[in-house]
N, C-alpha and C positions, 0 to 999 in steps of 0.2 A: 527488669527481666520480664515482667508480665507484658509490657508494651512490645518488647522484642518478639516474644512468643506470639503475640497477636498479629504482628506484621508478618512473621514467618507463616502463620496459618493462612492469612489472607493471600499471601503470594502463592502458596501451595494450591489453594482453592482456585485462584485465577488461572494458574498454569493448567490445572486439570479441566477447568471450564472451557478454556480456549481450545484445547484438544477436542473435547466433546462437542462443542458447538461447531467447530470446523468440520468434523467428520459427519455430524448428523443434522446440523442446522438447529434453529431454535425449537421447532416443534418435535424433532426427533430426539433431542438431548434430554437426559433424565438426571434430576438432582441426585438421585441415589447413586448413579454411576459416577457422577462428579465427586461425590463424597468418598466413595470407595477408592477412586483413583488417587484422590488427595490424601487418603488415610485420615480423614476428618469426620467427626460426627456430623450428620446431616443438619442437626439443630444449629451448629455453628455457622453454616452457610446462611441460614435464615437470620441469624443474629447479626452477621456482618453485612449482608446484602439485602435483606428484606424478603425477597422472593426470586424465583427463577428469572422473571422478566428484568428485574433490576440488575441481577448478576450478568445477564446477557448484555444489557446496555453498558455495563462497566467494561465488558470485553470489547464492545464497539469503541468506547472511548480510548481504551488502552491500545487498540489496533491503530487508530488514527494518530495517537500520540507517538507511537513507534515510527510511523511514516514521517511525521513532522520532524522528529529528531534528525532523520537522514536529510531532509530538505534543508534544515537549518545549517547543518554542516556544509552542505553544498552552497547555500546562499552566502555563507561567510567567506567563501573563496573569491567572491566578486568576479566570476568568470564572465567573459564577453565573447561575442562572435561565435565561431565554430566551436570553440572550447566550451562555451555555455551549453550548446546543443548536445555535444558529446557528454558533458558532465551530467546533464539531466538524465539522459538515456542510460548512462552507466550506473547512476545512483539508483534509478528505478529498477533496472534489470537485476542488479545485485541484491537489492532489498527483497524483491519479489521471489528471487531464487532462494534466498536464505529464510524466507518467511512464508512457506506454503499455507500456513493457517490463515494468514491475512487474506490471501487470494480466495480461499474457500469461504471464509466468513463473509467477505464482500459479495461473493457469488450467491450465497444463500440469502443474504439481505436483499439483493436485487431481485431474486426470484419472488421474494415477499413484498416487492415494490417499495422497499425502503420503509416498511411499516414502523419498525422500532427505531431506526435511525432518525426518523422525523421527530420522535419524542425526546431525543437526546438534545441537550442545550447546544445551541449553535457554537458557543465558545469552545466546546470540546472537539469540534470537528473542522471548523473553519481555520485555515492556516494562512498566516501573513506571508509565508514563503511563496505561496502561489502568486500573490500580488507582486512580490519582488521579481519573480520570473517574468510575469507579464510586463512589468516596467522595463526589465532588461531587454526584452524583445522590442519594445517600443523605442528604446534608446538606440538599439541596433538598426532599426529602420531609419531613424533620423541621421545616424552617422553614415548610412549607406552600406553597412555590412550586411543587413538583411533586406530582402525585397520590400519595396515601398507599398505593395498592395496586399501584404499579408495582414491578417487580423491577429493581434497579439494574444487575445484571450483564446481564440479558436486554435491558435498555434500551440499554446501550452496544453490545452485540452487534448489536442491530437497527440502531442508527445506522451502524455500520461496514458491515454487509452491505447495507443499503439504498443506501448511497453506491456500494459496489463493483458492485452489480448494474447500475447505470446505465452502467458502462463494460464490464463483461464481456458484456453483451447488446446493446451499442449498434448493432452492424451488423445483426443479425437484426431488432431492433425498428425500426430505420430503414426496413427493407424493409416490415415489417408495417404501420407507421403512415405510410408514404410521406413521411417527413421525415428530414433528415440530423441524427441525434442526435450526430454528431461535431462539428458546427458549434459554434463558440464561443458564439454567441448562444443556441442551443438548450441548451447545457450550463448557461449562466447561468439560463435559465428553469427547467430541471430542478432546479438547485441551490436556487433560491428556493422552488419548489413543495415540494421534499423537506423543507426547513427548516420551512415552514409546516405541513406535514402532521404532522411529528414533534412540533412544539411543541403542536399541537392535542391530540395524544394525551397527551403527557407533562405539560404544564403544568396546574396546578389552575385558574388564572385567567389569561386572556389580557390582556396589557398592551400588545400591539402594539409592544413595544420593538424 
C-alpha cells in the first residue's frame, strides 16, 4: 500500500510539473506551484526528485519516452515506400496534436540551447526507432522506391522537423494566415498536405498509395 501511494504521489507530481514547465519553462516554473497543483507537500517533491533541476530532467526523460512509444508502435508495422512516409507524418502529427506540453517543453529547452537536455543521460533520449526509419529509407533507395540521391538521415530529420514546425509556429502562423491552425480540421489538412509534399520529394515514382 505504501509503495502504491508513493507511485501515485510521484505520478501526481510529474503531471503537475509537466504542466508548470510547459507553461513557464524551467526558470519561470516554481516548486511551490507544482506542489500546490499536485496537492502534495513540497518536501515530498524534494524527497522523490532531489531538487527542481532533477525534476525538470525527469520531465525531459518522460517527454522523450512518450515520443519513443509512438515511434515503436510505428516501427512494428514494418511500413515501406509511400506508406512509411505517410505513417511517420501521421504518427508525429497525431502525437504533437495530442501532446501540446511536449511541444512547449522542447521549445523552452531550445530557447535555453539544450542546457539541461545535455545533462540527461543519452540512453534516455536516443531512440533506436530513428535508426530503424533511416534504415528503411536506405532500403527504399536500394529498391528504387525512393530517389537514389536522397540522404536517409537528412530525410528523417526533415520529416520530424517539418511536422514539429506546424505546432511550434501554429499561433503566429494562425495570425499571419488568418486561420486557426490549432483547429482539428486544419491540422488534418496540414497533415495530408505535408505527407503529399514529402512523398513528392522522396519517392521515385508516385503510386498514389
